[in-house]
ZADO-1210 file (C-alpha; in nm, 4 decimals, padded with zeros to 6 digits):
<atoms>
<atom x="00.0955" y="01.5047" z="01.4872" code="LYS" pos="1"/>
<atom x="-00.2397" y="01.5414" z="01.3147" code="LEU" pos="2"/>
<atom x="-00.1787" y="01.8251" z="01.0688" code="ILE" pos="3"/>
<atom x="-00.5174" y="01.7933" z="00.8995" code="ASN" pos="4"/>
<atom x="-00.7219" y="01.9149" z="01.1926" code="ASN" pos="5"/>
<atom x="-01.0471" y="01.8706" z="01.0012" code="LEU" pos="6"/>
<atom x="-01.3765" y="01.6957" z="01.0466" code="ASN" pos="7"/>
<atom x="-01.3082" y="01.3752" z="00.8572" code="PHE" pos="8"/>
<atom x="-01.6083" y="01.2371" z="00.6696" code="LYS" pos="9"/>
<atom x="-01.6750" y="00.8802" z="00.5654" code="LYS" pos="10"/>
<atom x="-01.7374" y="00.8412" z="00.1916" code="SER" pos="11"/>
<atom x="-01.9485" y="00.5755" z="00.0188" code="LYS" pos="12"/>
<atom x="-01.7231" y="00.5935" z="-00.2874" code="ASN" pos="13"/>
<atom x="-01.3761" y="00.7040" z="-00.1738" code="PRO" pos="14"/>
<atom x="-01.1025" y="00.7809" z="-00.4229" code="ILE" pos="15"/>
<atom x="-00.8390" y="00.5687" z="-00.2502" code="ILE" pos="16"/>
<atom x="-00.8469" y="00.2798" z="-00.0040" code="THR" pos="17"/>
<atom x="-00.5322" y="00.2465" z="00.2058" code="VAL" pos="18"/>
<atom x="-00.4876" y="-00.1063" z="00.3434" code="ILE" pos="19"/>
<atom x="-00.2595" y="-00.1758" z="00.6388" code="VAL" pos="20"/>
<atom x="-00.2208" y="-00.5320" z="00.7743" code="PRO" pos="21"/>
<atom x="-00.1293" y="-00.4991" z="01.1410" code="ILE" pos="22"/>
<atom x="00.0379" y="-00.7269" z="01.3930" code="TYR" pos="23"/>
<atom x="00.1860" y="-00.6079" z="01.7250" code="ASN" pos="24"/>
<atom x="00.2415" y="-00.2602" z="01.5851" code="SER" pos="25"/>
<atom x="00.1970" y="-00.0632" z="01.9078" code="GLY" pos="26"/>
<atom x="00.5250" y="00.1341" z="01.9011" code="PRO" pos="27"/>
<atom x="00.4681" y="00.2890" z="01.5561" code="TYR" pos="28"/>
<atom x="00.1112" y="00.2352" z="01.4296" code="ILE" pos="29"/>
<atom x="-00.0038" y="00.5839" z="01.5308" code="LYS" pos="30"/>
<atom x="00.2773" y="00.7402" z="01.3252" code="LYS" pos="31"/>
<atom x="00.1765" y="00.5215" z="01.0291" code="VAL" pos="32"/>
<atom x="-00.1892" y="00.6240" z="01.0458" code="ILE" pos="33"/>
<atom x="-00.1077" y="00.9915" z="01.0995" code="ARG" pos="34"/>
<atom x="00.0926" y="00.9875" z="00.7753" code="SER" pos="35"/>
<atom x="-00.2239" y="00.8683" z="00.5987" code="ILE" pos="36"/>
<atom x="-00.4541" y="01.1188" z="00.7690" code="GLN" pos="37"/>
<atom x="-00.2221" y="01.4082" z="00.6837" code="ASN" pos="38"/>
<atom x="-00.2462" y="01.3536" z="00.3084" code="GLN" pos="39"/>
<atom x="-00.3893" y="01.6382" z="00.0993" code="SER" pos="40"/>
<atom x="-00.6549" y="01.4058" z="-00.0456" code="ILE" pos="41"/>
<atom x="-00.9179" y="01.3499" z="00.2233" code="LEU" pos="42"/>
<atom x="-01.1668" y="01.1373" z="00.0273" code="ASP" pos="43"/>
<atom x="-01.0110" y="00.8098" z="00.1346" code="ILE" pos="44"/>
<atom x="-01.0868" y="00.4899" z="00.3204" code="GLU" pos="45"/>
<atom x="-00.8416" y="00.3423" z="00.5724" code="ILE" pos="46"/>
<atom x="-00.8733" y="-00.0337" z="00.6288" code="ILE" pos="47"/>
<atom x="-00.6717" y="-00.1712" z="00.9211" code="LEU" pos="48"/>
<atom x="-00.6618" y="-00.5504" z="00.9356" code="VAL" pos="49"/>
<atom x="-00.5596" y="-00.6544" z="01.2866" code="ASN" pos="50"/>
<atom x="-00.4030" y="-01.0011" z="01.2688" code="ASP" pos="51"/>
<atom x="-00.4785" y="-01.0966" z="01.6304" code="LEU" pos="52"/>
<atom x="-00.2208" y="-00.8643" z="01.7860" code="SER" pos="53"/>
<atom x="-00.1172" y="-00.9515" z="02.1405" code="THR" pos="54"/>
<atom x="00.0076" y="-00.6065" z="02.2448" code="ASP" pos="55"/>
<atom x="-00.1811" y="-00.2751" z="02.2733" code="ASN" pos="56"/>
<atom x="-00.2257" y="-00.2323" z="01.8977" code="THR" pos="57"/>
<atom x="-00.6022" y="-00.2862" z="01.8961" code="LEU" pos="58"/>
<atom x="-00.6550" y="-00.0328" z="02.1745" code="LYS" pos="59"/>
<atom x="-00.4547" y="00.2289" z="01.9827" code="ILE" pos="60"/>
<atom x="-00.6357" y="00.1865" z="01.6518" code="ILE" pos="61"/>
<atom x="-00.9771" y="00.1810" z="01.8194" code="GLU" pos="62"/>
<atom x="-00.8909" y="00.5147" z="01.9802" code="LYS" pos="63"/>
<atom x="-00.7855" y="00.6548" z="01.6418" code="LEU" pos="64"/>
<atom x="-01.1091" y="00.5273" z="01.4884" code="GLN" pos="65"/>
<atom x="-01.3118" y="00.7438" z="01.7272" code="THR" pos="66"/>
<atom x="-01.1561" y="01.0569" z="01.5729" code="GLU" pos="67"/>
<atom x="-01.1716" y="00.9441" z="01.2114" code="ASP" pos="68"/>
<atom x="-01.4816" y="00.7661" z="01.0672" code="PRO" pos="69"/>
<atom x="-01.2833" y="00.6804" z="00.7530" code="ARG" pos="70"/>
<atom x="-01.1017" y="00.4114" z="00.9529" code="ILE" pos="71"/>
<atom x="-01.2393" y="00.0576" z="00.9225" code="GLU" pos="72"/>
<atom x="-01.1021" y="-00.2148" z="01.1499" code="ILE" pos="73"/>
<atom x="-01.1130" y="-00.5824" z="01.0572" code="ILE" pos="74"/>
<atom x="-01.0118" y="-00.8260" z="01.3315" code="ASN" pos="75"/>
<atom x="-00.8922" y="-01.1712" z="01.2292" code="ASN" pos="76"/>
<atom x="-01.0205" y="-01.4459" z="01.4585" code="GLU" pos="77"/>
<atom x="-00.6807" y="-01.6163" z="01.4402" code="LYS" pos="78"/>
<atom x="-00.3366" y="-01.5195" z="01.3175" code="ASN" pos="79"/>
<atom x="-00.3497" y="-01.5534" z="00.9377" code="MET" pos="80"/>
<atom x="-00.0350" y="-01.3752" z="00.8206" code="GLY" pos="81"/>
<atom x="00.0276" y="-01.0556" z="00.6276" code="ILE" pos="82"/>
<atom x="-00.0651" y="-01.1830" z="00.2804" code="LEU" pos="83"/>
<atom x="-00.4070" y="-01.3087" z="00.3866" code="TYR" pos="84"/>
<atom x="-00.4746" y="-01.0000" z="00.5980" code="SER" pos="85"/>
<atom x="-00.3906" y="-00.7615" z="00.3153" code="ARG" pos="86"/>
<atom x="-00.5983" y="-00.9637" z="00.0693" code="SER" pos="87"/>
<atom x="-00.8948" y="-00.9554" z="00.3077" code="LEU" pos="88"/>
<atom x="-00.8665" y="-00.5779" z="00.3139" code="GLY" pos="89"/>
<atom x="-00.8598" y="-00.5721" z="-00.0661" code="VAL" pos="90"/>
<atom x="-01.1851" y="-00.7669" z="-00.0923" code="LEU" pos="91"/>
<atom x="-01.3510" y="-00.5171" z="00.1444" code="ASN" pos="92"/>
<atom x="-01.2176" y="-00.2057" z="-00.0300" code="ALA" pos="93"/>
<atom x="-01.4639" y="00.0530" z="-00.1647" code="LYS" pos="94"/>
<atom x="-01.2144" y="00.2965" z="-00.3186" code="GLY" pos="95"/>
<atom x="-01.1441" y="00.3378" z="-00.6882" code="LYS" pos="96"/>
<atom x="-00.7764" y="00.2682" z="-00.6169" code="TYR" pos="97"/>
<atom x="-00.5943" y="00.0607" z="-00.3565" code="ILE" pos="98"/>
<atom x="-00.2749" y="00.1771" z="-00.1932" code="LEU" pos="99"/>
<atom x="-00.1121" y="-00.0852" z="00.0348" code="PRO" pos="100"/>
<atom x="00.1107" y="00.0103" z="00.3243" code="LEU" pos="101"/>
<atom x="00.3014" y="-00.2086" z="00.5697" code="ASP" pos="102"/>
<atom x="00.2457" y="-00.1520" z="00.9406" code="HIS" pos="103"/>
<atom x="00.5945" y="-00.0128" z="00.9988" code="ASP" pos="104"/>
<atom x="00.6136" y="00.2230" z="00.6997" code="ASP" pos="105"/>
<atom x="00.4816" y="00.5749" z="00.6541" code="PHE" pos="106"/>
<atom x="00.4183" y="00.8414" z="00.3900" code="PHE" pos="107"/>
<atom x="00.6579" y="01.1304" z="00.4477" code="PHE" pos="108"/>
<atom x="00.5161" y="01.3790" z="00.1937" code="ASP" pos="109"/>
<atom x="00.1583" y="01.5006" z="00.2263" code="ASP" pos="110"/>
<atom x="00.1022" y="01.5086" z="-00.1516" code="ASP" pos="111"/>
<atom x="00.1839" y="01.1433" z="-00.2244" code="VAL" pos="112"/>
<atom x="-00.1799" y="01.0434" z="-00.2798" code="PHE" pos="113"/>
<atom x="-00.2431" y="01.3496" z="-00.4941" code="GLU" pos="114"/>
<atom x="00.0531" y="01.2959" z="-00.7263" code="VAL" pos="115"/>
<atom x="00.0020" y="00.9221" z="-00.7710" code="ILE" pos="116"/>
<atom x="-00.3761" y="00.9494" z="-00.8100" code="TYR" pos="117"/>
<atom x="-00.3443" y="01.2183" z="-01.0769" code="GLU" pos="118"/>
<atom x="-00.0917" y="01.0041" z="-01.2641" code="GLU" pos="119"/>
<atom x="-00.3235" y="00.7022" z="-01.2528" code="ALA" pos="120"/>
<atom x="-00.6196" y="00.9068" z="-01.3769" code="GLU" pos="121"/>
<atom x="-00.4157" y="01.0744" z="-01.6527" code="LYS" pos="122"/>
<atom x="-00.2640" y="00.7541" z="-01.7903" code="THR" pos="123"/>
<atom x="-00.5528" y="00.5162" z="-01.7164" code="ASN" pos="124"/>
<atom x="-00.2905" y="00.2561" z="-01.6193" code="PHE" pos="125"/>
<atom x="-00.3703" y="-00.0334" z="-01.3864" code="ASP" pos="126"/>
<atom x="-00.0597" y="00.0096" z="-01.1712" code="MET" pos="127"/>
<atom x="00.1565" y="00.3121" z="-01.0876" code="ILE" pos="128"/>
<atom x="00.4797" y="00.2507" z="-00.8966" code="SER" pos="129"/>
<atom x="00.6687" y="00.5178" z="-00.7031" code="PHE" pos="130"/>
<atom x="00.9804" y="00.5418" z="-00.4887" code="MET" pos="131"/>
<atom x="01.0483" y="00.4353" z="-00.1353" code="GLU" pos="132"/>
<atom x="01.3357" y="00.5312" z="00.0923" code="VAL" pos="133"/>
<atom x="01.4856" y="00.3165" z="00.3651" code="GLU" pos="134"/>
<atom x="01.5481" y="00.5202" z="00.6781" code="ILE" pos="135"/>
<atom x="01.8256" y="00.3596" z="00.8817" code="LYS" pos="136"/>
<atom x="01.7615" y="00.5901" z="01.1739" code="ASN" pos="137"/>
<atom x="01.4167" y="00.7381" z="01.2322" code="VAL" pos="138"/>
<atom x="01.5788" y="01.0616" z="01.3489" code="TYR" pos="139"/>
<atom x="01.7876" y="01.0999" z="01.0340" code="THR" pos="140"/>
<atom x="01.6983" y="01.3933" z="00.8132" code="ASN" pos="141"/>
<atom x="01.4665" y="01.2423" z="00.5530" code="ILE" pos="142"/>
<atom x="01.5666" y="01.4799" z="00.2744" code="ILE" pos="143"/>
<atom x="01.9274" y="01.3767" z="00.3195" code="GLY" pos="144"/>
<atom x="01.8305" y="01.0103" z="00.2733" code="MET" pos="145"/>
<atom x="01.6470" y="01.0519" z="-00.0549" code="ARG" pos="146"/>
<atom x="01.9429" y="00.9426" z="-00.2624" code="ASP" pos="147"/>
<atom x="01.9242" y="00.6123" z="-00.0754" code="GLY" pos="148"/>
<atom x="01.6021" y="00.5122" z="-00.2441" code="CYS" pos="149"/>
<atom x="01.5531" y="00.1400" z="-00.2959" code="THR" pos="150"/>
<atom x="01.3913" y="00.1613" z="-00.6397" code="THR" pos="151"/>
<atom x="01.5985" y="00.2808" z="-00.9338" code="HIS" pos="152"/>
<atom x="01.3883" y="00.2163" z="-01.2416" code="GLN" pos="153"/>
<atom x="01.4042" y="00.4634" z="-01.5304" code="PRO" pos="154"/>
<atom x="01.1684" y="00.7566" z="-01.4760" code="ASP" pos="155"/>
<atom x="00.8549" y="00.7112" z="-01.6837" code="GLY" pos="156"/>
<atom x="00.9206" y="00.3413" z="-01.7403" code="LEU" pos="157"/>
<atom x="00.6120" y="00.1799" z="-01.8994" code="ILE" pos="158"/>
<atom x="00.5451" y="-00.1938" z="-01.9213" code="ILE" pos="159"/>
<atom x="00.2435" y="-00.3558" z="-02.0856" code="LYS" pos="160"/>
<atom x="00.1228" y="-00.7051" z="-02.1644" code="GLN" pos="161"/>
<atom x="00.2487" y="-00.9591" z="-02.2580" code="PRO" pos="162"/>
<atom x="00.5757" y="-00.8592" z="-02.0872" code="GLU" pos="163"/>
<atom x="00.4126" y="-00.7412" z="-01.7641" code="LEU" pos="164"/>
<atom x="00.4017" y="-01.0731" z="-01.5710" code="PRO" pos="165"/>
<atom x="00.7757" y="-01.1217" z="-01.6200" code="TYR" pos="166"/>
<atom x="00.9460" y="-00.7841" z="-01.5731" code="PHE" pos="167"/>
<atom x="00.9584" y="-00.7649" z="-01.1904" code="PRO" pos="168"/>
<atom x="01.0885" y="-01.1155" z="-01.1469" code="PHE" pos="169"/>
<atom x="01.3677" y="-01.1550" z="-01.4010" code="PHE" pos="170"/>
<atom x="01.6491" y="-00.9024" z="-01.3827" code="LYS" pos="171"/>
<atom x="01.7842" y="-00.7909" z="-01.7175" code="ASN" pos="172"/>
<atom x="01.9648" y="-00.4988" z="-01.8773" code="ASN" pos="173"/>
<atom x="01.6499" y="-00.2912" z="-01.9151" code="ARG" pos="174"/>
<atom x="01.5648" y="-00.2783" z="-01.5461" code="TYR" pos="175"/>
<atom x="01.8408" y="-00.1855" z="-01.3067" code="SER" pos="176"/>
<atom x="01.6679" y="-00.3343" z="-01.0021" code="ILE" pos="177"/>
<atom x="01.3944" y="-00.5884" z="-00.9402" code="VAL" pos="178"/>
<atom x="01.1061" y="-00.4176" z="-00.7599" code="ASP" pos="179"/>
<atom x="00.8731" y="-00.6801" z="-00.6168" code="VAL" pos="180"/>
<atom x="00.7291" y="-00.4881" z="-00.3219" code="ASP" pos="181"/>
<atom x="00.3503" y="-00.4833" z="-00.3104" code="ILE" pos="182"/>
<atom x="00.3676" y="-00.1432" z="-00.1411" code="TRP" pos="183"/>
<atom x="00.5057" y="00.1648" z="-00.3129" code="GLY" pos="184"/>
<atom x="00.2382" y="00.1192" z="-00.5795" code="LYS" pos="185"/>
<atom x="-00.1221" y="00.2154" z="-00.6436" code="ILE" pos="186"/>
<atom x="-00.3603" y="-00.0283" z="-00.8125" code="TYR" pos="187"/>
<atom x="-00.7012" y="-00.0101" z="-00.9706" code="ARG" pos="188"/>
<atom x="-00.9266" y="-00.1798" z="-00.7190" code="THR" pos="189"/>
<atom x="-01.1005" y="-00.4085" z="-00.9676" code="GLU" pos="190"/>
<atom x="-00.7598" y="-00.5327" z="-01.0848" code="ILE" pos="191"/>
<atom x="-00.6332" y="-00.6082" z="-00.7337" code="TYR" pos="192"/>
<atom x="-00.9576" y="-00.7862" z="-00.6415" code="LYS" pos="193"/>
<atom x="-00.9336" y="-00.9916" z="-00.9588" code="LYS" pos="194"/>
<atom x="-00.5792" y="-01.0920" z="-00.8620" code="ALA" pos="195"/>
<atom x="-00.6895" y="-01.2024" z="-00.5131" code="VAL" pos="196"/>
<atom x="-00.9726" y="-01.4077" z="-00.6603" code="ASN" pos="197"/>
<atom x="-00.7291" y="-01.5650" z="-00.9056" code="LEU" pos="198"/>
<atom x="-00.5903" y="-01.7779" z="-00.6212" code="LEU" pos="199"/>
<atom x="-00.8794" y="-01.7473" z="-00.3762" code="GLY" pos="200"/>
<atom x="-00.8656" y="-01.5868" z="-00.0339" code="ILE" pos="201"/>
<atom x="-00.8421" y="-01.9221" z="00.1441" code="GLU" pos="202"/>
<atom x="-00.5247" y="-02.0155" z="-00.0411" code="ARG" pos="203"/>
<atom x="-00.3578" y="-01.6918" z="00.0620" code="TYR" pos="204"/>
<atom x="-00.3607" y="-01.8101" z="00.4227" code="SER" pos="205"/>
<atom x="-00.0993" y="-02.0768" z="00.3493" code="ILE" pos="206"/>
<atom x="00.1544" y="-01.8291" z="00.2109" code="TYR" pos="207"/>
<atom x="00.3423" y="-01.6850" z="00.5065" code="ASN" pos="208"/>
<atom x="00.6830" y="-01.7143" z="00.3499" code="ALA" pos="209"/>
<atom x="00.9472" y="-01.4454" z="00.3222" code="PHE" pos="210"/>
<atom x="00.8438" y="-01.3683" z="-00.0348" code="ASN" pos="211"/>
<atom x="00.4713" y="-01.3076" z="00.0177" code="GLU" pos="212"/>
<atom x="00.4962" y="-00.9778" z="-00.1732" code="ASP" pos="213"/>
<atom x="00.6137" y="-01.1596" z="-00.4843" code="GLN" pos="214"/>
<atom x="00.3173" y="-01.3971" z="-00.4727" code="ILE" pos="215"/>
<atom x="00.0673" y="-01.1121" z="-00.4638" code="ALA" pos="216"/>
<atom x="00.2472" y="-00.8972" z="-00.7219" code="LEU" pos="217"/>
<atom x="00.2812" y="-01.1855" z="-00.9676" code="PHE" pos="218"/>
<atom x="-00.0956" y="-01.2435" z="-00.9563" code="ALA" pos="219"/>
<atom x="-00.1562" y="-00.8710" z="-01.0081" code="ILE" pos="220"/>
<atom x="00.0838" y="-00.8592" z="-01.3045" code="CYS" pos="221"/>
<atom x="-00.1007" y="-01.1491" z="-01.4671" code="ILE" pos="222"/>
<atom x="-00.4366" y="-00.9700" z="-01.4636" code="VAL" pos="223"/>
<atom x="-00.3057" y="-00.6135" z="-01.5221" code="SER" pos="224"/>
<atom x="-00.2648" y="-00.4519" z="-01.8609" code="LYS" pos="225"/>
<atom x="-00.0257" y="-00.1689" z="-01.7833" code="SER" pos="226"/>
<atom x="00.2413" y="-00.0464" z="-01.5390" code="TYR" pos="227"/>
<atom x="00.4247" y="00.2842" z="-01.5047" code="LYS" pos="228"/>
<atom x="00.7081" y="00.3936" z="-01.2779" code="TYR" pos="229"/>
<atom x="00.7013" y="00.7520" z="-01.1488" code="VAL" pos="230"/>
<atom x="00.9943" y="00.9238" z="-00.9782" code="ARG" pos="231"/>
<atom x="00.8017" y="01.0392" z="-00.6717" code="LYS" pos="232"/>
<atom x="00.9421" y="00.9885" z="-00.3250" code="TYR" pos="233"/>
<atom x="00.6647" y="00.8615" z="-00.1049" code="GLY" pos="234"/>
<atom x="00.7214" y="00.5884" z="00.1534" code="ILE" pos="235"/>
</atoms>
């Protein structure tokens, strides 16, 4: 349900841009977008990149766009894959920060943006990572699943250059789990755009492999200066 029953306003300089690459997401895309709209921070931009869906996805998001001018829809002319679609959204982002979300995930606390944004502003870090929870059954009590989080890094963990490009990809005694998801993190927009341009948007179209998150995150870690992990349940 739409909890924030407000008159949403489009901003020229939003605080956060949420980017969702979409493909045949009809059964759950409304739930995903509602979890974004219900956040306590309203000064946001929502970029939905439709990767030539063949179901009713486009019809659903166009209907949602009529109620929320913060929603921008980009339609790929051909199926380009999730990595390209997300990167295209990044290059079109106007927010100070970028917060990626997959088309079948959702924010289950309404203060996620607020907590992560305040942490990014306070620390001036390029990347803030937070926790995600895997829900085996969508009807399971979410609070009861919180101990099943998939990221278990030490609270307050800070990584800086020159170690930053290596820490997510090589498991060692300092980090108890390798976290290479592109989502579950907030990035400074200029840093993420720099990472996309490092390879070039055209080259991203050839990477449709299982590990597309690792490709994007590695590029971001190369151009970033700082990373912090925050124990905040969010996705």
